[in-house]
C-alpha positions as CSV (number, residue, x, y, z in Angstrom):
1,M,-14.4,31.1,6.4
2,T,-10.9,31.3,4.9
3,T,-9.4,34.8,5.1
4,R,-6.8,36.3,2.8
5,R,-4.3,36.0,5.6
6,D,-5.1,32.3,5.9
7,F,-4.6,31.8,2.2
8,L,-1.3,33.6,2.2
9,T,-0.1,31.6,5.1
10,Q,-1.1,28.3,3.4
11,S,0.5,29.4,0.1
12,A,3.8,30.2,1.9
13,Q,3.8,26.8,3.6
14,F,2.9,24.7,0.6
15,G,4.2,26.8,-2.3
16,V,2.4,28.2,-5.3
17,V,1.8,24.7,-6.8
18,A,0.2,23.1,-3.8
19,G,-1.2,26.2,-2.2
20,A,-3.1,27.2,-5.3
21,V,-5.3,24.1,-4.9
22,D,-8.6,25.3,-3.3
23,F,-9.3,23.2,-0.1
24,G,-11.2,26.1,1.6
25,F,-14.4,24.0,1.6
26,L,-12.9,21.9,4.3
27,Q,-13.4,24.8,6.7
28,N,-17.0,23.5,7.0
29,L,-15.7,20.3,8.7
30,P,-14.0,20.0,12.1
31,A,-10.2,20.0,12.1
32,L,-8.9,16.4,12.4
33,S,-5.8,16.2,14.5
34,A,-3.2,13.4,14.5
35,Q,-4.7,12.2,17.8
36,Q,-8.0,11.5,16.0
37,T,-6.4,9.4,13.2
38,P,-5.3,6.6,15.5
39,R,-2.2,4.4,15.0
40,T,-2.8,1.8,17.7
41,L,-5.4,-0.8,18.6
42,A,-8.5,0.9,20.1
43,P,-12.2,0.0,20.4
44,V,-14.6,1.6,18.0
45,Q,-17.5,3.3,19.7
46,G,-20.9,4.1,18.3
47,D,-23.2,2.3,15.9
48,V,-20.8,1.4,13.1
49,E,-23.4,-0.9,11.5
50,A,-25.6,2.1,10.8
51,L,-22.7,3.8,9.1
52,V,-21.9,0.7,7.1
53,R,-25.5,0.6,5.8
54,L,-25.3,4.3,5.0
55,I,-22.2,3.8,2.9
56,E,-23.7,0.7,1.2
57,D,-27.2,2.2,0.5
58,S,-26.5,5.9,-0.3
59,P,-26.3,6.7,-4.0
60,R,-22.9,7.9,-5.1
61,N,-24.0,11.4,-5.8
62,R,-25.3,11.7,-2.2
63,L,-22.8,9.7,-0.1
64,L,-20.3,12.5,0.6
65,E,-23.0,14.8,1.7
66,E,-24.5,12.2,3.9
67,V,-21.2,11.3,5.5
68,A,-20.4,15.0,6.0
69,T,-23.7,15.3,7.9
70,R,-22.8,12.4,10.2
71,I,-19.4,14.0,10.9
72,R,-21.0,17.3,11.9
73,Q,-23.3,15.2,14.1
74,G,-20.3,13.7,15.9
75,A,-19.2,10.6,13.9
76,S,-15.5,10.1,14.3
77,Y,-12.8,9.4,11.7
78,Q,-12.3,6.0,13.2
79,Q,-15.9,5.1,12.9
80,I,-16.1,6.1,9.3
81,L,-12.9,4.3,8.5
82,S,-14.2,1.1,10.2
83,A,-17.5,1.3,8.3
84,L,-15.8,1.9,5.0
85,M,-13.6,-1.2,5.4
86,L,-16.5,-3.4,6.5
87,A,-18.7,-2.2,3.7
88,G,-15.8,-3.2,1.3
89,V,-15.1,-6.7,2.6
90,R,-18.8,-7.5,3.0
91,G,-19.9,-6.3,-0.4
92,I,-17.0,-6.6,-2.9
93,Q,-15.7,-9.9,-4.1
94,P,-11.9,-10.2,-3.5
95,R,-11.4,-12.3,-6.6
96,P,-9.3,-11.4,-8.4
97,V,-7.3,-9.6,-5.8
98,G,-7.3,-6.3,-7.6
99,F,-9.4,-4.4,-10.0
100,K,-12.7,-3.5,-8.2
101,F,-11.3,-4.8,-5.0
102,H,-8.9,-1.9,-4.8
103,A,-11.7,-0.2,-2.9
104,V,-10.6,-2.4,0.0
105,L,-6.9,-2.5,-0.8
106,A,-6.6,1.3,-0.8
107,V,-8.4,1.9,2.5
108,N,-5.2,1.7,4.5
109,S,-3.4,3.7,1.9
110,A,-5.9,6.5,2.3
111,H,-5.5,6.2,6.1
112,I,-1.7,6.6,5.7
113,A,-2.2,9.6,3.6
114,S,-4.4,11.1,6.3
115,L,-1.9,10.4,9.0
116,S,0.7,12.4,7.0
117,A,-1.5,15.3,6.0
118,Q,-2.1,18.7,7.6
119,D,-5.0,18.6,10.2
120,R,-7.8,19.9,8.0
121,D,-6.6,18.1,4.9
122,R,-6.9,14.7,6.7
123,W,-10.5,14.3,5.7
124,L,-9.7,14.4,1.9
125,P,-8.3,10.8,1.5
126,L,-11.2,9.4,3.4
127,F,-13.8,11.1,1.2
128,W,-11.8,9.9,-1.9
129,A,-12.0,6.3,-0.5
130,L,-15.7,6.6,0.1
131,D,-16.3,7.7,-3.4
132,N,-14.0,5.0,-4.7
133,F,-16.0,2.4,-2.9
134,K,-19.2,3.4,-4.7
135,N,-17.4,2.9,-8.0
136,S,-16.3,-0.6,-7.0
137,Q,-19.7,-1.4,-5.6
138,A,-21.3,-0.6,-9.0
139,R,-18.7,-2.9,-10.8
140,N,-19.4,-5.7,-8.3
141,A,-23.1,-5.4,-9.0
142,Q,-22.4,-5.7,-12.7
143,E,-20.2,-8.7,-12.3
144,G,-22.7,-10.8,-10.3
145,D,-23.4,-8.8,-7.1
146,W,-21.3,-10.9,-4.8
147,R,-22.0,-10.6,-1.1
148,M,-20.4,-12.2,1.9
149,S,-22.7,-14.8,3.4
150,V,-23.3,-15.5,7.1
151,Q,-21.2,-18.2,8.6
152,P,-23.3,-20.1,11.2
153,A,-21.6,-20.7,14.5
154,D,-22.6,-24.4,14.5
155,C,-20.6,-25.0,11.3
156,L,-17.3,-23.8,12.8
157,P,-14.5,-26.1,14.1
158,A,-13.9,-26.3,17.8
159,A,-11.9,-23.4,19.2
160,E,-8.9,-25.7,20.1
161,Q,-8.8,-27.0,16.6
162,A,-9.1,-23.7,14.7
163,V,-5.4,-23.2,14.1
164,S,-4.6,-26.7,12.9
165,E,-7.8,-26.8,10.7
166,F,-6.9,-23.4,9.2
167,R,-3.4,-24.5,8.3
168,T,-4.5,-27.8,6.9
169,A,-7.2,-26.1,4.8
170,M,-4.9,-23.4,3.5
171,D,-2.2,-25.9,2.6
172,A,-4.8,-27.9,0.7
173,W,-6.3,-24.7,-0.9
174,E,-9.8,-25.8,0.3
175,M,-12.0,-22.7,0.4
176,E,-15.0,-23.9,2.4
177,R,-12.8,-25.3,5.2
178,V,-10.7,-22.2,5.2
179,D,-13.8,-20.0,5.6
180,R,-15.1,-21.9,8.6
181,A,-11.7,-22.1,10.3
182,V,-10.8,-18.4,9.8
183,A,-14.2,-17.3,11.1
184,Q,-13.4,-19.3,14.3
185,L,-9.9,-17.8,14.5
186,A,-11.4,-14.3,14.5
187,R,-13.5,-15.3,17.5
188,V,-10.8,-17.1,19.6
189,S,-7.4,-15.8,18.5
190,S,-5.5,-12.5,18.6
191,L,-4.4,-10.3,15.7
192,N,-0.7,-11.2,15.9
193,D,-1.3,-14.9,16.3
194,V,-3.5,-14.9,13.2
195,Y,-1.2,-12.7,11.1
196,E,1.8,-14.8,11.8
197,M,0.1,-17.4,9.6
198,M,-1.2,-14.9,7.1
199,W,2.2,-13.5,6.3
200,R,3.3,-16.9,5.1
201,Y,0.2,-17.6,3.1
202,G,0.0,-14.1,1.6
203,A,3.6,-14.3,0.3
204,R,3.6,-17.9,-1.0
205,D,2.5,-17.2,-4.6
206,F,2.8,-14.6,-7.3
207,R,-0.8,-14.7,-8.5
208,D,-2.4,-11.2,-8.8
209,I,1.0,-9.6,-9.0
210,G,1.6,-9.0,-5.4
211,H,-1.9,-8.1,-4.3
212,K,-2.2,-11.0,-1.9
213,V,0.7,-9.9,0.3
214,I,-0.6,-6.3,-0.1
215,F,-4.0,-7.3,1.2
216,V,-2.3,-9.0,4.2
217,A,-0.3,-5.9,5.1
218,N,-3.2,-3.5,4.5
219,S,-5.8,-5.5,6.4
220,Y,-3.4,-5.9,9.4
221,R,-2.8,-2.2,9.5
222,T,-6.4,-1.3,9.2
223,L,-7.4,-3.8,12.0
224,V,-4.7,-2.2,14.3
225,T,-6.5,1.1,13.8
226,I,-10.2,0.1,13.9
227,G,-10.1,-2.8,16.5
228,W,-10.1,-6.6,16.5
229,R,-13.8,-6.8,17.1
230,H,-14.2,-6.1,13.3
231,A,-11.9,-9.0,12.4
232,E,-14.2,-11.7,11.3
233,P,-15.5,-10.3,7.9
234,I,-12.0,-8.9,7.2
235,L,-10.3,-12.2,7.8
236,R,-12.9,-14.1,5.8
237,S,-12.4,-11.8,2.9
238,L,-8.6,-12.1,3.2
239,A,-8.6,-15.9,3.4
240,Y,-11.0,-16.1,0.4
241,A,-8.5,-14.0,-1.6
242,L,-5.4,-16.0,-0.5
243,V,-6.7,-19.4,-1.7
244,D,-7.6,-18.1,-5.1
245,H,-5.7,-19.9,-7.8
246,S,-7.7,-18.6,-10.8
247,R,-8.3,-21.3,-13.4
248,E,-5.2,-23.3,-12.6
249,A,-5.3,-26.7,-11.0
250,N,-5.1,-27.0,-7.3
251,P,-1.5,-25.8,-6.3
252,A,-1.4,-28.4,-3.6
253,T,-1.1,-31.1,-6.2
254,S,0.5,-29.1,-9.1
255,D,3.7,-27.3,-9.9
256,H,2.8,-23.9,-11.2
257,A,5.3,-21.1,-11.9
258,A,3.5,-18.8,-9.5
259,D,4.1,-21.2,-6.6
260,R,7.6,-22.5,-7.4
261,P,9.7,-19.7,-5.9
262,G,7.8,-19.9,-2.6
263,R,8.5,-23.6,-2.3
264,D,12.1,-23.2,-3.2
265,N,12.6,-20.3,-0.8
266,L,11.3,-22.3,2.1
267,R,14.2,-24.7,1.6
268,R,16.6,-21.9,0.7
269,L,16.1,-19.9,3.8
270,T,17.5,-22.7,6.0
271,R,21.0,-21.9,4.5
272,I,21.1,-18.4,5.8
273,R,23.7,-18.1,8.6
274,A,22.8,-17.6,12.3
275,G,23.1,-14.0,13.3
276,W,22.2,-12.8,9.8
277,Q,20.2,-9.8,11.2
278,R,23.3,-7.7,11.6
279,G,26.1,-7.1,9.1
280,T,28.2,-4.4,7.4
281,I,26.5,-1.6,5.5
282,M,28.4,-0.8,2.3
283,R,27.7,0.6,-1.1
284,E,29.2,-2.2,-3.2
285,P,26.8,-5.0,-2.2
286,V,23.8,-2.8,-3.1
287,V,25.2,-2.1,-6.6
288,E,26.0,-5.8,-7.1
289,L,22.6,-6.9,-6.0
290,L,21.0,-4.3,-8.2
291,A,22.9,-5.6,-11.2
292,T,21.9,-9.2,-10.4
293,L,18.3,-8.3,-10.1
294,R,18.3,-6.7,-13.6
295,T,18.9,-10.0,-15.3
296,S,18.4,-12.9,-12.9
297,N,15.5,-15.4,-12.7
298,P,13.6,-15.8,-9.4
299,G,15.8,-18.5,-8.0
300,D,19.1,-16.7,-8.8
301,A,17.8,-13.5,-7.3
302,A,17.0,-15.3,-4.0
303,E,20.4,-17.1,-4.1
304,A,22.2,-13.8,-4.5
305,V,20.4,-12.5,-1.3
306,V,21.4,-15.7,0.6
307,A,25.0,-15.2,-0.5
308,K,25.1,-11.6,0.6
309,L,23.7,-12.3,4.0
310,N,26.2,-15.2,4.5
311,D,29.0,-12.8,3.5
312,R,27.9,-10.7,6.5
313,V,26.2,-8.0,4.5
314,D,23.6,-6.2,6.5
315,P,20.0,-6.9,5.5
316,A,19.5,-3.2,5.2
317,C,21.7,-3.4,2.0
318,V,19.5,-6.1,0.7
319,W,16.3,-4.0,1.2
320,D,18.1,-1.0,-0.4
321,A,18.7,-3.1,-3.5
322,L,15.1,-4.4,-3.6
323,F,13.6,-0.9,-3.2
324,L,15.9,0.5,-5.8
325,T,15.1,-2.3,-8.3
326,A,11.4,-1.5,-7.9
327,G,12.2,2.2,-8.6
328,E,14.3,1.4,-11.6
329,L,11.6,-0.8,-13.1
330,L,9.1,1.9,-12.8
331,M,11.4,4.4,-14.4
332,K,12.0,2.1,-17.4
333,Q,8.3,1.4,-17.9
334,P,5.8,3.5,-15.9
335,G,2.6,1.6,-15.8
336,I,0.5,-0.8,-13.7
337,V,3.1,-3.6,-13.4
338,G,5.9,-1.1,-12.6
339,L,4.0,0.6,-9.9
340,H,3.1,-2.7,-8.2
341,T,6.8,-3.4,-7.7
342,F,6.7,-0.5,-5.3
343,T,3.5,-1.5,-3.4
344,T,4.5,-5.2,-3.3
345,V,8.0,-4.6,-1.9
346,N,6.4,-2.1,0.6
347,A,4.1,-4.9,1.8
348,F,6.9,-7.5,2.0
349,H,9.0,-5.0,4.0
350,F,6.1,-4.2,6.4
351,G,5.6,-7.9,7.0
352,Y,9.4,-8.3,7.5
353,Q,9.2,-5.6,10.2
354,T,6.1,-6.9,11.8
355,T,6.4,-10.6,12.1
356,A,7.9,-12.1,15.3
357,S,9.2,-15.2,13.4
358,D,12.8,-15.2,12.2
359,E,11.9,-17.8,9.6
360,T,9.0,-15.8,8.2
361,R,11.3,-12.7,8.1
362,R,13.8,-14.6,6.0
363,F,11.0,-16.0,3.8
364,L,9.5,-12.6,3.1
365,M,12.9,-11.1,2.1
366,L,13.7,-14.0,-0.3
367,Q,10.2,-13.8,-1.8
368,A,10.6,-10.1,-2.4
369,A,13.8,-10.8,-4.3
370,S,12.1,-13.6,-6.3
371,F,9.1,-11.5,-7.1
372,L,11.1,-8.7,-8.8
373,P,12.3,-10.8,-11.7
374,M,8.7,-12.1,-12.1
375,F,7.5,-8.5,-12.3
376,R,10.3,-7.8,-14.8
377,A,9.2,-10.7,-17.0
378,R,5.7,-9.1,-17.2
379,M,7.3,-5.8,-18.5
380,M,8.0,-6.3,-22.2
381,N,10.8,-4.6,-24.1
382,L,12.4,-2.8,-21.2
383,P,15.0,-0.2,-22.3
384,A,18.5,-0.3,-21.0
385,T,18.2,3.2,-19.4
386,P,17.5,5.0,-17.2
387,R,19.4,3.3,-14.3
388,I,18.7,4.4,-10.9
389,D,22.2,4.1,-9.6
390,T,23.7,6.3,-12.4
391,L,20.9,8.9,-12.6
392,E,22.5,12.3,-13.0
393,P,21.1,15.4,-11.1
394,A,19.8,18.3,-13.1
395,D,19.6,22.0,-12.3
396,V,16.5,23.2,-10.4
397,M,15.0,26.7,-10.9
398,G,14.8,28.6,-7.7
399,Q,15.4,27.7,-4.1
400,G,13.3,26.2,-1.3
401,Q,9.6,25.8,-2.1
402,A,10.1,27.5,-5.5
403,A,12.5,24.7,-6.5
404,I,9.9,22.1,-5.4
405,D,7.2,23.8,-7.4
406,D,9.6,23.7,-10.4
407,I,10.0,19.9,-9.9
408,F,6.3,19.2,-9.9
409,T,5.6,21.5,-12.8
410,S,8.2,19.4,-14.7
411,A,6.6,16.2,-13.5
412,T,3.5,16.9,-15.5
413,T,5.2,16.5,-18.9
414,D,8.8,15.3,-18.3
415,K,9.2,12.6,-15.6
416,L,13.0,12.1,-16.2
417,A,13.6,15.8,-15.8
418,A,11.6,15.9,-12.6
419,A,13.4,12.9,-11.2
420,R,16.8,14.5,-11.9
421,K,15.8,17.7,-10.4
422,T,14.5,15.9,-7.3
423,L,17.9,14.2,-6.9
424,S,19.7,17.5,-7.2
425,L,17.4,19.2,-4.7
426,L,17.8,16.5,-2.0
427,N,21.5,16.0,-2.6
428,A,22.0,19.8,-2.0
429,N,19.8,19.9,1.1
430,A,18.3,16.8,2.6
431,D,16.1,19.0,4.8
432,Q,14.0,19.8,1.8
433,A,12.6,16.3,1.8
434,N,9.7,17.1,4.2
435,A,8.5,20.0,2.1
436,W,8.8,17.9,-1.1
437,L,6.8,15.1,0.5
438,A,4.1,17.5,1.7
439,T,3.7,19.0,-1.8
440,S,3.5,15.6,-3.4
441,R,0.8,14.4,-1.0
442,R,-1.2,17.5,-1.5
443,L,-1.1,17.0,-5.2
444,I,-2.3,13.5,-4.8
445,F,-5.3,14.9,-2.9
446,A,-6.0,17.4,-5.6
447,K,-5.1,15.4,-8.8
448,G,-5.4,11.7,-7.8
449,T,-8.0,9.8,-9.8
450,D,-7.2,6.2,-9.1
451,S,-6.7,3.7,-6.3
452,H,-3.1,3.3,-7.5
453,D,-2.4,7.0,-6.9
454,Y,-3.1,6.5,-3.2
455,K,-1.6,3.0,-2.9
456,F,1.6,4.0,-4.7
457,S,2.1,7.4,-3.0
458,S,1.6,6.0,0.5
459,A,4.0,3.1,-0.2
460,A,6.7,5.2,-1.8
461,L,6.7,8.1,0.6
462,E,6.7,5.6,3.5
463,D,9.6,3.6,2.2
464,F,11.7,6.6,1.6
465,Q,12.3,6.6,5.4
466,H,13.2,2.9,5.3
467,I,16.1,3.2,2.9
468,T,19.6,4.0,4.1
469,P,20.6,7.6,3.6
470,A,23.1,6.9,0.8
471,W,20.3,5.7,-1.5
472,R,17.0,7.2,-0.3
473,N,17.3,10.3,-2.6
474,R,17.5,8.2,-5.7
475,F,14.5,6.1,-4.6
476,L,12.4,9.3,-4.0
477,A,13.5,10.6,-7.4
478,A,12.2,7.4,-9.1
479,S,8.9,7.8,-7.4
480,V,8.2,10.9,-9.5
481,Y,7.4,8.6,-12.4
482,W,3.9,7.8,-10.8
483,L,3.3,10.8,-8.6
484,K,1.2,13.7,-9.8
485,G,2.5,16.8,-11.5
486,S,0.9,20.2,-10.9
487,G,-0.6,20.5,-14.3
488,G,-4.1,19.4,-15.3
489,A,-7.5,19.6,-13.8
490,D,-8.5,18.7,-10.2
491,A,-9.7,15.2,-9.7
492,P,-13.5,14.8,-10.2
493,V,-13.9,13.5,-6.6
494,L,-12.4,16.7,-5.3
495,Q,-14.8,18.7,-7.3
496,R,-17.7,16.6,-5.9
497,T,-16.4,16.9,-2.4
498,R,-16.1,20.6,-2.8
499,A,-19.7,20.8,-4.1
500,A,-21.0,18.6,-1.2
501,F,-19.8,21.2,1.3
502,A,-20.7,24.3,-0.6
């Protein structure tokens, strides 16, 4: 039971805005420590298949209560996360890579949110993701009720031929061959060996506005958490998504706009100097790249990156410009396309950090640069302002948590004002960043209603740490344009979760 002292302590920690959200119902669940939300590869124990069936078969209005019961009986966070991911890839069609498939794409985003939350709050993103799955499951049923079929072992290529067969089939965009080969890869290969190939194929085309590379990143991160023994259905779903070319002719024998930058960048990356991984960190190259990315086409954007790297500019400056361009596009036109600049650049950067291949690292950076003009082309009638590098700070009311509360109150109705106040707060005291981040996450838990709320917030709040100190405050200020303000009602799923534990 939450006492008055508990409430006052929480309110002091999270401020009036975040503390006023009633999460007291979570007292009925065991606290979930950081050690129980694993970051590294570990085997999953228990009968996960039974949990998968529970998630698949329970009606939406009963699922949260059923899962809460299993938790009280000893089901772990990892087991439920595993079952949720498996239910998604087995029962929701990954074509197109988006829309209803966000129930899968957002699983890792919910997990990241859990990792960053306070101990007892860590359950909330998982319950949201469970409820979100039921919504996508219903849509999948309406659209044909796709289910992943069994892949018989006697149809698979020989183990020693699995890699070459997979590459050949992916290059030819031949779905049935890909499915057989990737099933064998899951049985005979390791996570990193498989994903060294997946990074390249997930980044090769712009179809589905970045969701392919997002799926590669999020599935990798989920498998690291839940264990490789669950790889086969996840890899089959991923491969099925990556060879989707919609209604266009086979890209292997065609020249589509979505594929052209990838082909060009495979040639372009060979012109980047040896030793490109280290250079000089300066402000001017970031400003120059940002200006280029405002007007360039995909090829010119990648050429500008090659030129900077060959001029011995540090790649951190390139990534600063890419992150800032994503932020500026969202500021100019908050919406679905704008927010996907954030989540796509996040996925490219994660792959860049994860791959062991120098060539793949260069390819991912150039593709990230080429994708941004393609996003910009989807965003019609962009205004000239605001510009992220010239955004002016604005006065904040109060100090400490009171100032943060003022920012998120403004964010409900005036995103520009909230962004300017955020910039002012962080410029004055960088130590306020953690309290700002904690408040924004708690508001996502309380007010988030859509997969994009979790995908965006997890990407933006993570990438804040990857940007150099000179620019990170501006990036975080831009993120306000999709984060939740403190006004408005709690999300319906929070209300259902609260009712489930009443």
